[in-house]
C-alpha positions, 0 to 999 in steps of 0.5 A, a space after each residue: 642559398 644556391 645559385 641557379 645552374 648556368 647553362 652555357 650558350 650554344 652557337 647555332 649550327 648551320 642546317 645540313 642538307 640531306 646529301 651532306 648528312 648522308 656523306 658524313 654517315 657514309 664516311 663514318 661508316 666506312 671508317 668504322 668498318 675498316 677499323 673493325 676489319 683491322 681489329 678483327 685481322 689483328 685479333 686473328 693474328 694474335 690468336 695465331 701467334 698465341 697458338 704458335 707460342 704454345 707449340 714452341 713452348 710444348 716443343 721446348 718442354 719436350 726437349 727439356 724432358 728428353 735432355 733430363 732423361 738422357 742425363 739420368 741415363 748417362 749418370 746411371 751408366 757412369 755409376 755402373 761403370 765406376 
């Protein structure tokens, strides 16, 4: 047979006045707003960094293609000269 669930006793909290409650709400609202702004700023920075990284990777890829093409041209010229 199961025993009934035990519910822990809670200690009664003192009632808060409306001004205390409003102050709490304002403070938590400000914190969440500043956290949201910080999060949004970080997301924008991350997007900018990703874009910069893509640009750098494109430049590197282009440079590698040019380097390989020059090496092929060099090899063909060397082969013709021999």
